[in-house]
C-alpha positions as CSV (number, residue, x, y, z in Angstrom):
1,M,39.0,23.5,19.6
2,P,41.9,23.7,22.1
3,R,41.3,25.1,25.6
4,Y,43.8,27.3,27.3
5,D,44.1,28.1,30.9
6,F,44.9,31.8,32.1
7,K,45.6,33.4,35.4
8,C,45.0,37.0,36.3
9,R,47.9,38.6,37.9
10,E,45.8,41.3,39.6
11,C,43.1,39.1,41.4
12,G,44.5,35.6,40.9
13,H,41.3,34.2,39.3
14,T,42.1,31.1,36.9
15,F,39.9,30.8,33.8
16,E,39.8,28.8,30.6
17,L,39.2,29.9,27.1
18,S,38.4,27.8,23.9
19,R,40.1,29.4,21.0
20,P,41.7,28.3,17.6
21,M,45.5,27.4,17.8
22,S,46.1,30.5,15.6
23,E,44.9,32.7,18.6
24,A,46.9,30.8,21.3
25,S,49.3,33.7,21.9
26,A,46.5,36.5,21.9
27,A,45.8,38.3,25.1
28,A,43.0,37.2,27.2
29,P,41.3,39.6,29.6
30,C,40.0,38.4,32.9
31,P,36.4,37.8,33.1
32,H,36.5,40.2,36.2
33,G,37.7,43.0,33.9
34,H,41.5,42.9,34.5
35,A,43.8,43.1,31.6
36,D,47.1,41.6,33.4
37,T,46.9,37.8,32.6
38,V,49.3,35.1,31.9
39,K,48.7,31.8,29.9
40,L,49.4,28.8,32.0
41,L,51.0,25.6,31.0
42,S,48.3,22.9,31.1
43,T,48.8,19.1,31.2
44,F,46.1,16.6,30.1
45,G,45.6,12.8,29.7
46,V,44.7,11.0,26.6
47,T,41.9,8.3,26.9
48,R,40.1,5.9,24.6
49,G,36.7,4.3,24.6
50,G,34.9,4.6,27.8
51,G,37.5,6.8,29.7
52,A,39.9,4.1,30.5
53,P,43.7,5.0,29.9
54,A,44.9,3.8,26.5
55,A,47.4,1.4,28.0
56,A,44.6,-0.3,30.1
57,A,42.1,-0.7,27.1
58,A,43.8,-3.8,25.8
59,P,44.1,-7.0,27.6
60,A,47.6,-8.3,28.4
61,P,49.0,-10.9,25.8
62,A,48.7,-14.5,26.9
63,S,51.8,-16.2,27.8
64,G,52.9,-19.1,26.0
65,G,55.0,-20.3,23.0
66,G,54.9,-19.3,19.5
67,C,56.1,-15.9,17.7
68,C,53.0,-14.0,18.6
69,G,53.0,-15.0,22.2
70,G,49.6,-16.7,22.1
71,G,50.6,-20.3,20.9
72,C,48.8,-19.9,17.6
73,C,51.9,-19.8,15.3
74,G,53.7,-22.9,16.6
């Protein structure tokens, strides 16, 4: 379930809510009881396996001849 970040305009508190995408635009009251909140733009990173970035998960191809770069085709 996606998580959305919000900020209260009254007290400045930022908080996070998990909710279905169908409710992404619904109002989110501040945990401190204030109603004037705004949804923040969030950024995130995608990782694979043990937490390494996807680009770093595979080793660099070996240099050499052949069509596949590893010398196995030539």
